[in-house]
C-alpha positions in Angstrom: -17.1 30.5 26.3 -15.5 27.1 25.8 -12.4 26.4 27.9 -9.3 26.1 25.8 -7.2 23.0 26.5 -3.5 23.7 27.0 -1.4 22.4 24.2 1.0 19.6 25.4 4.6 20.6 25.6 5.5 17.8 23.2 3.1 19.1 20.6 4.5 22.6 20.9 8.1 21.4 20.3 7.1 19.1 17.5 5.0 21.7 15.6 7.9 24.2 15.8 10.2 21.6 14.3 7.6 20.7 11.6 7.2 24.4 10.6 10.9 24.3 9.5 11.5 20.7 8.5 8.2 19.4 7.1 8.6 17.1 4.1 7.2 18.6 0.9 4.9 16.0 -0.5 2.4 16.4 -3.4 -0.6 15.6 -1.3 0.2 17.9 1.6 -0.8 21.5 2.4 2.0 23.7 3.7 2.5 23.8 7.5 0.0 26.1 9.1 -2.7 25.6 6.5 -4.0 22.7 8.6 -6.2 21.5 5.8 -5.8 19.8 2.4 -8.0 18.5 -0.4 -9.8 15.4 1.1 -9.5 13.5 -2.2 -5.8 13.9 -2.3 -5.4 13.1 1.4 -7.6 9.9 1.0 -5.8 8.8 -2.1 -2.4 9.2 -0.6 -3.3 7.5 2.6 -4.6 4.5 0.8 -1.6 4.3 -1.4 0.8 4.7 1.5 -0.6 1.7 3.4 2.4 -0.6 3.7 4.2 1.2 0.9 7.0 3.8 1.0 6.6 7.5 0.2 9.2 7.1 -2.6 7.2 4.3 -4.2 3.9 6.1 -3.9 5.0 9.5 -5.4 5.0 8.6 -9.1 1.7 6.6 -8.8 0.0 9.5 -7.0 1.1 11.9 -9.7 -0.2 9.7 -12.5 -3.5 9.0 -10.7 -4.2 12.6 -10.0 -3.4 13.6 -13.5 -5.6 10.9 -15.0 -8.4 11.1 -12.3 -8.2 14.7 -10.8 -11.1 14.3 -8.4 -13.2 11.6 -6.8 -15.9 11.8 -9.4 -13.5 11.1 -12.2 -12.0 8.1 -10.3 -15.5 6.8 -9.5 -16.3 6.8 -13.3 -13.2 4.8 -14.2 -13.3 1.3 -15.5 -12.3 -1.4 -13.0 -9.6 -2.8 -15.4 -8.1 0.6 -16.1 -7.7 1.3 -12.4 -6.3 -2.1 -11.6 -3.8 -1.7 -14.4 -2.8 1.7 -13.2 -2.3 0.3 -9.7 0.0 -2.6 -10.9 3.3 -2.6 -9.0 2.0 -1.0 -5.8 0.9 -4.4 -4.4 -1.8 -5.2 -1.9 -4.4 -5.1 -4.6 -7.4 -5.2 -2.3 -6.6 -1.5 -1.7 -7.3 -0.7 -5.4 -10.6 -2.5 -5.3 -11.6 -0.7 -2.1 -10.4 2.6 -3.7 -12.8 2.3 -6.5 -15.7 1.1 -4.2 -15.0 4.1 -1.9 -14.9 6.6 -4.7 -18.2 5.3 -6.0 -19.8 5.4 -2.5 -18.6 9.1 -2.0 -20.3 10.0 -5.3 -23.4 8.0 -4.9 -24.1 8.6 -1.2 -22.4 11.9 -0.5 -22.8 13.9 -3.7 -19.1 13.6 -4.5 -18.0 15.3 -1.2 -16.1 13.4 1.5 -17.8 13.3 4.9 -15.8 15.2 7.5 -16.2 13.1 10.7 -14.3 9.9 11.6 -17.6 8.0 12.1 -18.9 8.9 8.7 -15.5 8.2 7.0 -15.3 4.8 8.6 -18.6 3.8 7.0 -16.9 4.2 3.6 -15.6 1.0 1.9 -12.0 0.3 2.7 -11.6 3.1 5.2 -10.4 1.8 8.6 -9.7 3.6 11.9 -6.3 5.0 10.9 -7.4 6.3 7.5 -10.5 7.9 8.9 -8.6 9.6 11.6 -5.9 10.8 9.1 -8.5 12.3 6.7 -10.5 13.9 9.5 -7.4 15.5 11.0 -5.4 16.4 7.9 -8.2 17.3 5.5 -10.8 18.8 7.9 -8.8 19.9 11.0 -10.8 17.7 13.4 -9.1 16.4 16.4 -8.3 12.8 15.9 -5.7 10.3 17.2 -3.7 9.3 14.1 -1.5 6.3 14.7 0.3 4.7 11.8 3.5 2.5 12.1 5.7 5.6 12.3 3.6 7.2 15.0 3.3 3.9 16.9 7.1 3.7 17.1 7.5 7.4 18.2 4.9 7.0 20.9 6.3 3.7 22.2 9.7 5.4 22.6 8.4 8.6 24.1 6.7 6.6 26.9 9.1 3.6 26.9 6.1 1.3 26.6 7.4 -2.2 27.4 4.3 -4.2 26.4 5.1 -6.2 23.2 3.2 -5.5 20.0 0.5 -6.0 19.1 -0.9 -6.1 22.6 0.7 -2.6 23.3 -1.5 -0.9 20.7 -4.3 0.1 23.1 -1.7 1.6 25.5 0.1 3.4 22.6 -3.2 4.9 21.3 -4.0 6.2 24.8 -0.5 7.7 25.1 -0.9 9.3 21.6 -4.3 10.7 22.7 -2.6 12.4 25.7 -0.2 14.4 23.5 -2.6 15.2 20.6 -3.5 18.9 20.7 -6.8 20.5 19.9 -5.2 22.9 17.4 -3.2 22.3 14.2 -4.2 18.6 14.4 -3.4 17.9 10.8 0.0 19.4 11.1 0.6 17.4 14.3 -0.4 14.1 12.7 1.9 14.7 9.8 4.7 16.0 12.1 4.6 12.7 14.0 4.7 10.7 10.8 7.7 12.8 9.6 9.5 12.3 12.9 9.1 8.5 12.6 10.1 8.4 9.0 13.2 10.6 9.1 14.5 10.8 12.7 12.9 8.2 15.0 13.6 5.4 12.5 13.3 1.7 13.4 17.0 1.3 13.3 19.6 3.8 14.4 17.3 6.6 15.5 18.9 10.0 15.2 18.2 11.0 18.8 20.9 13.8 18.6 18.6 15.9 16.3 15.3 14.9 17.7 13.1 17.8 18.9 11.5 15.5 21.5 14.7 14.0 22.9 14.5 15.8 26.3 11.0 14.3 27.0 11.7 10.9 25.6 11.7 8.0 28.1 13.4 5.6 25.7 16.2 8.1 25.1 17.0 7.9 28.8 17.5 4.1 28.5 20.6 2.5 27.1 18.8 1.3 23.9 16.0 3.5 22.5 15.8 1.3 19.4 14.6 -1.5 21.6 11.2 0.2 21.5 8.6 -0.7 20.5 9.0 -4.2 21.8 8.0 -6.7 19.2 6.7 -10.2 19.7 8.6 -13.0 18.0 7.7 -13.4 14.4 6.2 -16.7 13.2 8.0 -18.2 10.2 6.5 -17.3 6.8 5.1 -20.4 5.0 6.5 -21.3 1.6 4.2 -22.4 -1.2 4.7 -23.9 -4.6 2.6 -23.2 -7.7 2.6 -23.5 -11.5 1.9 -20.9 -14.2 1.4 -21.3 -17.9 2.7 -19.0 -20.6 0.4 -19.7 -23.5 1.6 -18.0 -26.7 -0.3 -18.1 -30.1 0.9 -17.8 -33.7 -0.1 -14.1 -33.8 2.5 -13.0 -31.3 0.1 -12.9 -28.3 0.0 -14.3 -24.8 -3.1 -15.4 -23.0 -3.7 -13.3 -19.8 -6.2 -14.7 -17.5 -8.3 -12.4 -15.3 -8.0 -13.4 -11.7 -11.2 -13.7 -9.5 -12.3 -10.4 -8.0 -11.9 -11.7 -4.5 -8.6 -13.1 -3.2 -4.9 -12.4 -3.8 -4.3 -10.2 -6.8 -8.0 -10.1 -7.3 -9.3 -8.6 -10.6 -5.7 -8.4 -12.0 -4.5 -9.8 -15.3 -1.9 -12.6 -15.0 -0.9 -15.9 -16.3 -3.2 -18.9 -15.7 -2.0 -20.7 -12.6 -2.6 -23.7 -10.5 -3.6 -23.5 -6.9 -0.6 -22.3 -5.0 -0.3 -25.5 -3.0 -0.6 -27.7 -6.1 0.7 -31.2 -6.8 4.0 -31.4 -8.6 2.5 -31.9 -12.1 -0.9 -30.3 -12.4 -2.9 -30.5 -15.7 -2.2 -27.6 -18.1 -5.2 -25.5 -19.1 -4.7 -26.3 -22.9 -3.0 -29.0 -24.9 0.4 -27.9 -26.2 4.0 -29.0 -26.2 5.2 -27.6 -22.9 8.7 -26.6 -21.8 9.6 -25.4 -18.3 11.9 -22.6 -17.3 15.0 -23.8 -15.5 14.1 -22.0 -12.2 10.8 -20.9 -10.7 9.9 -17.2 -10.3 10.2 -16.4 -6.6 7.9 -13.8 -4.9 7.3 -12.9 -1.3 3.7 -11.9 -0.3 2.8 -10.6 3.1 1.9 -13.9 4.7 3.8 -16.4 2.6 6.5 -16.9 -0.1 5.9 -18.5 -3.4 8.0 -20.4 -6.0 6.0 -20.3 -9.3 7.2 -22.8 -11.9 6.6 -21.4 -15.4 5.6 -23.7 -18.2 5.8 -22.3 -21.8 3.6 -23.6 -24.6 2.5 -22.5 -28.0 -0.9 -23.0 -29.6 -2.5 -22.3 -32.9 -4.2 -19.0 -33.6 -7.9 -19.2 -32.7 -7.3 -21.3 -29.6 -9.3 -20.0 -26.6 -8.1 -21.2 -23.2 -10.8 -21.8 -20.5 -11.9 -19.1 -18.1 -12.0 -15.3 -18.3 -9.1 -13.7 -20.0 -7.8 -12.1 -23.2 -5.1 -12.4 -25.8 -2.5 -9.7 -25.3 0.1 -8.6 -27.9 3.6 -9.4 -26.7 4.8 -6.1 -28.1 2.5 -4.3 -25.6 3.1 -6.5 -22.6 4.3 -3.5 -20.6 0.8 -1.9 -20.9 -1.0 -4.9 -19.5 -0.6 -3.7 -15.9 0.7 -7.0 -14.7 1.4 -7.3 -10.9 5.0 -7.9 -10.0 4.9 -11.7 -9.9 3.6 -12.0 -13.4 5.7 -9.2 -14.7 8.8 -11.1 -13.5 7.5 -14.2 -15.2 6.9 -12.4 -18.5 10.4 -10.8 -18.3 11.9 -14.3 -17.8 10.1 -15.9 -20.7 10.7 -13.1 -23.2 14.4 -12.9 -22.2 14.8 -16.6 -22.9 12.9 -16.3 -26.2 15.3 -13.5 -27.3 18.3 -15.6 -26.4 17.0 -18.6 -28.3 16.4 -16.4 -31.4 20.0 -15.3 -31.3 21.3 -18.8 -31.3 
């Protein structure tokens, strides 16, 4: 008979707390079930990458209503999925989502593989996501370390090595406390602890079920962990965007290249985002410029996008892939945040001009 590995004391305490205080989330099984629908686990984990639970909830509900399983998602049109994703950001996730769904259908008969190794072979599935699906959906022992778990473990062991160099040490420490039983619940319990109690600022140590075994709690400043390396300043870039409106009440929405930032999304035609002060517009028109640029912060840089407004005759076709979109239906275009802000600004000014 196989020898059972003792469950670490930390896991026992945390699981007991989770049984009472687990967050009720639409993609989760109840505590003790230790398994959930792999499709819903995978979809939620992709959506939750660098996005809050509160922001993901409505998107997850809409996606699972429209595409209730991986086969339905795999059969969706690229443009439909990208439009449905609009507003969640990090659009490469949406492209990978579709590629992964199609790979599961084409290569695995529509059934998600149940091992970390096989899951990692799927498009867009990295080490964390593979471990999370293996543990939560299939009950396989896996070391699941997201940003919340990273913070919890760094404090439990008072790991003083700065991030990102500390990640190997943190993973080894997480491995040492991961049990062989209820692995899905344990992974989600660690995430909950980091999200609700062991928060980045002002951790609520007084109600933490792991306080007695926490090395950081015994220091004067548990919030000092994990130790972070100094951040590099975020570069600032300038760009130009063109609002091209025709005589039929439509705006030209370009389709951005599949690869690159906001890949595959609809948006305004733009210059390169390190452009000269006065780039050449895509079509001839009488152009005016909004008084202030539209500002947006991406992960690795900030952008000030100057918006130029021009009107052309019906029948004009600007260069490059795109489509004329009715202004009355602009909310249905699935514009990413940057271009949605630009559209809001232009249309607000047009309404104000019409009242004058």
